[in-house]
C-alpha positions in Angstrom: -7.4 -17.8 -21.4 -10.0 -19.9 -22.2 -13.8 -18.7 -22.3 -14.7 -20.7 -19.2 -11.9 -19.1 -17.2 -12.8 -15.3 -18.5 -16.4 -16.4 -17.3 -15.0 -17.1 -13.8 -13.2 -14.1 -13.6 -16.0 -12.1 -14.9 -18.1 -13.6 -12.1 -15.9 -12.5 -9.4 -15.4 -9.0 -10.6 -19.3 -8.6 -10.8 -19.6 -10.0 -7.4 -20.0 -6.7 -5.4 -20.4 -7.1 -1.5 -20.7 -4.2 1.0 -20.3 -6.3 4.1 -17.0 -7.7 3.8 -16.0 -4.3 3.5 -17.7 -3.2 6.2 -16.3 -5.6 8.5 -12.9 -4.9 7.4 -13.3 -1.2 7.8 -15.3 -1.5 11.0 -12.9 -3.6 12.7 -10.1 -1.3 11.8 -12.1 2.0 13.2 -13.1 -0.1 16.2 -9.7 -1.2 17.1 -8.5 2.6 16.4 -11.0 3.7 18.8 -10.3 1.3 21.5 -6.6 2.4 21.5 -7.6 5.8 22.0 -10.1 4.6 25.1 -7.2 2.8 26.5 -5.0 6.0 26.4 -7.8 8.0 28.2 -8.5 5.2 30.9 -5.0 4.2 31.7 -2.7 7.2 31.2 0.4 5.3 31.3 3.4 5.3 29.3 3.2 1.6 28.4 -0.3 1.9 27.4 0.5 4.8 25.4 3.5 3.2 23.7 1.3 0.3 22.7 -1.5 2.7 21.4 1.2 4.4 19.3 1.9 1.0 17.5 -1.6 -0.1 17.3 -2.6 3.3 16.0 0.1 3.1 13.1 -1.2 -0.3 12.0 -4.8 0.9 11.9 -3.8 4.2 9.8 -1.8 1.8 7.4 -5.1 -0.5 7.2 -6.8 2.4 6.3 -4.6 3.7 3.5 -4.8 0.0 2.0 -8.9 0.8 2.3 -8.0 3.9 0.3 -6.1 1.8 -2.4 -9.3 -0.1 -2.7 -11.3 2.7 -3.4 -8.9 4.1 -6.2 -10.1 1.1 -8.1 -14.0 1.8 -7.2 -13.9 -1.4 -5.3 -14.2 -0.5 -1.6 -18.3 0.4 -1.5 -21.0 0.2 -3.9 -22.4 1.9 -5.8 -19.8 4.1 -6.8 -21.0 7.3 -5.0 -20.4 5.7 -1.9 -16.9 4.5 -2.7 -15.9 7.9 -3.6 -17.4 9.6 -0.9 -15.4 7.1 1.5 -12.5 7.4 -0.5 -12.3 11.2 -0.2 -13.2 11.0 3.5 -10.5 8.6 4.8 -8.2 10.5 2.3 -9.1 13.8 4.5 -8.1 11.9 7.8 -4.8 10.9 6.6 -3.8 13.8 4.6 -3.7 12.4 1.3 -5.2 13.6 -1.9 -7.5 10.6 -3.5 -7.5 12.0 -7.0 -3.7 12.2 -7.2 -3.3 8.8 -5.7 -5.9 7.4 -8.1 -4.1 8.9 -11.1 -0.7 7.5 -10.2 -1.9 4.3 -9.1 -3.5 3.6 -12.2 0.1 4.3 -13.8 1.6 1.9 -11.5 -0.9 -0.7 -13.2 0.1 -0.1 -16.8 1.2 -3.4 -18.1 3.7 -4.3 -19.5 5.9 -1.6 -18.4 9.6 -1.8 -17.1 10.9 -1.0 -13.6 12.4 2.4 -14.8 8.9 3.4 -15.8 6.8 2.5 -12.9 5.8 5.5 -10.7 6.1 3.4 -7.7 9.7 2.3 -8.4 11.4 4.9 -6.2 9.7 3.2 -3.4 11.1 -0.2 -4.0 14.1 -0.1 -6.2 16.6 2.1 -4.1 17.1 -0.9 -1.7 17.6 -3.2 -4.7 20.5 -1.0 -5.6 22.8 -1.4 -2.4 24.7 -4.5 -1.2 22.3 -6.7 0.7 22.6 -6.8 4.8 22.5 -3.7 6.9 23.0 -1.0 3.8 20.0 -2.4 2.2 18.0 -2.4 5.7 19.4 1.1 6.0 17.9 2.4 2.6 14.8 0.4 3.3 14.0 2.0 6.6 15.4 5.7 5.8 13.4 5.8 2.5 10.3 6.9 4.6 11.9 10.2 5.0 12.5 10.8 1.3 9.2 9.6 0.6 7.7 12.0 3.2 9.1 14.9 1.6 8.0 14.0 -1.9 4.5 13.3 -0.5 4.4 17.0 1.0 5.8 18.8 -1.9 3.2 17.1 -4.3 0.5 18.3 -2.1 1.0 22.0 -3.2 1.1 21.3 -7.1 -0.8 20.3 -9.8 2.2 18.6 -11.7 3.2 15.8 -9.2 6.5 14.4 -9.8 7.0 10.7 -9.4 10.8 9.9 -10.6 11.1 10.8 -14.2 7.5 11.2 -14.6 5.1 14.0 -14.0 1.5 13.7 -13.1 -0.9 16.5 -13.7 -4.0 17.2 -11.9 -6.8 19.8 -11.3 -6.6 21.5 -7.8 -8.8 19.5 -5.9 -10.2 22.2 -3.3 -13.0 19.6 -1.7 -10.2 16.9 -0.8 -8.1 20.5 0.5 -10.8 21.4 2.9 -11.5 17.7 3.7 -7.9 17.6 4.9 -7.7 20.7 6.8 -11.2 19.8 8.3 -10.2 16.3 9.2 -6.7 17.4 10.9 -8.8 20.3 12.7 -11.1 17.6 14.0 -8.5 15.2 14.8 -6.2 17.9 16.5 -9.6 19.2 18.7 -10.0 15.2 19.7 -6.7 14.6 21.0 -6.5 18.4 22.4 -9.3 17.7 24.5 -9.1 14.4 25.7 -5.3 14.2 26.0 -2.8 17.1 25.4 -2.4 19.0 22.1 0.7 17.5 21.8 -0.9 14.0 21.6 -2.0 14.7 17.9 1.7 15.0 16.9 2.9 12.0 18.9 -0.2 9.6 18.2 -1.5 10.5 14.9 1.1 12.4 12.6 4.1 10.2 14.2 2.2 6.8 13.8 1.1 7.7 10.4 5.0 8.1 9.2 6.7 5.9 11.4 4.7 3.0 11.1 1.9 3.2 8.3 4.2 4.8 5.6 7.0 2.4 6.7 4.5 -0.7 6.5 3.6 0.4 3.2 7.0 0.8 1.6 8.1 -2.3 3.2 5.2 -4.1 1.9 5.7 -2.7 -1.6 9.5 -3.8 -1.4 8.5 -7.3 -0.9 5.8 -7.5 -3.5 7.7 -5.9 -6.3 11.2 -6.3 -5.2 11.3 -10.1 -4.9 11.1 -10.9 -8.7 14.3 -9.0 -9.3 16.3 -10.9 -7.0 15.3 -14.3 -8.2 15.2 -13.5 -11.9 17.9 -15.1 -14.0 17.3 -12.1 -16.8 20.8 -9.9 -16.5 19.3 -6.6 -17.6 19.8 -3.7 -15.7 17.1 -3.2 -13.0 15.2 -0.1 -14.7 15.2 -2.2 -18.1 13.5 -5.4 -16.4 9.7 -5.6 -16.5 7.8 -4.8 -13.6 6.6 -7.9 -11.6 4.9 -9.1 -8.3 3.9 -12.2 -6.6 1.4 -13.8 -4.7 2.2 -14.8 -0.9 0.1 -17.1 1.2 0.2 -14.9 4.1 -1.5 -16.4 7.4 -4.6 -14.6 9.0 -2.7 -12.0 11.1 0.0 -11.1 8.3 -3.0 -10.6 6.3 -4.8 -8.5 8.7 -1.6 -6.5 9.9 0.7 -6.4 7.0 -1.0 -7.1 3.7 -4.9 -6.3 4.3 -7.3 -5.8 1.8 -6.0 -8.5 -0.5 -2.7 -7.3 -0.9 -1.1 -10.8 -0.2 -2.5 -12.1 -3.5 -0.9 -8.8 -5.3 0.0 -10.6 -8.7 -3.6 -11.7 -8.9 -4.8 -8.0 -8.3 -2.2 -6.7 -10.9 -3.4 -9.4 -13.2 -7.2 -8.4 -12.7 -7.4 -5.1 -10.7 -11.3 -4.8 -11.2 -12.0 -7.9 -9.1 -12.8 -6.7 -5.3 -10.1 -7.7 -2.6 -12.4 -10.4 -0.8 -12.3 -12.6 -4.2 -8.7 -12.1 -4.8 -7.6 -15.4 -3.5 -10.4 -17.2 -5.3 -9.1 -15.3 -8.4 -5.5 -16.5 -7.6 -6.4 -20.1 -7.4 -8.4 -19.7 -10.5 -5.3 -18.4 -12.2 -2.9 -21.0 -10.7 -5.2 -23.9 -12.2 -6.0 -22.6 -15.8 -2.8 -20.2 -16.9 0.2 -22.1 -17.3 2.3 -18.9 -17.1 1.2 -17.6 -13.5 3.6 -17.6 -11.1 2.9 -20.0 -8.2 2.3 -18.2 -4.8 5.3 -17.9 -2.2 4.3 -20.2 0.5 6.0 -18.4 3.3 5.5 -15.6 6.0 5.7 -12.2 4.6 8.6 -11.5 7.5 10.6 -14.3 6.3 10.5 -13.3 2.8 11.5 -9.6 3.9 14.5 -11.2 5.8 15.6 -13.2 2.6 15.4 -10.0 0.6 17.3 -7.9 2.9 20.1 -10.6 2.7 19.9 -12.0 -0.7 22.3 -11.4 -3.5 20.7 -11.3 -7.0 20.6 -14.6 -8.8 22.7 -13.2 -11.7 24.4 -9.9 -12.1 22.7 -7.1 -13.7 24.3 -4.8 -16.0 24.1 -1.1 -15.6 21.8 1.1 -17.1 23.0 2.9 -20.4 21.1 6.1 -19.8 19.8 8.0 -23.0 
């Protein structure tokens, strides 16, 4: 990179503001609250069904906010970032410290797909035939992921594929999870029914938020495999990702907090999410090897990936 390009990247990295984050997190919490108010005011099944979907999408946005916190880019100063990261993780039943350690492993570069701790999320659908078989593996993968995530909560040696990530027991995070779930259960039990905690918090968290997360990862990290001309086995290919020019609605619901510029994020993950589109343009204009963004919607890219054959046949991994 030229000195001028590095300077522009440095400026984007150091441009730290709380207002864009507050607007994103605040709107998410506000919409979540409106869904609960609607359930209270209009206890009708169409309203509760719509609320189920809305809650799931907002939970997903909170997961993406936690991702930003793992990079210490959610709020400033860092102490506020850490408090928000742990607090939101408590509401969603996540281990913030483990997520940070595993996610930074995902950012190791260069690395092969077989080395990527997130590969178990996006590689299984790529190993099966396109069409219904691939869609089925993508949709049912959420069950496998759920089991893995539950197991990881009770160990200090979490397994991510072939990798083991060791963490100390985070008693504060465990307490926040227990307190958060108890508070949510009390809220649903007193304002609705005791079972509403399961139907309108835990269920959308798994069936919508987690599914959206895995579909997004599949699109962002699986696209290159289907388009590369490198015939190497899947596990031996370099981990790669892309930028997608998402619409406002797609960026808000499917790729929030800058995930539509995922290649830019992987290139310079210290840049806050609200500057990633600027970063992507800087890299497009100044780095010849930077992949140009996909100028189609997420849904059209997802449809293509479910139905597409790889451009070239890929060999089988030899194993060791």
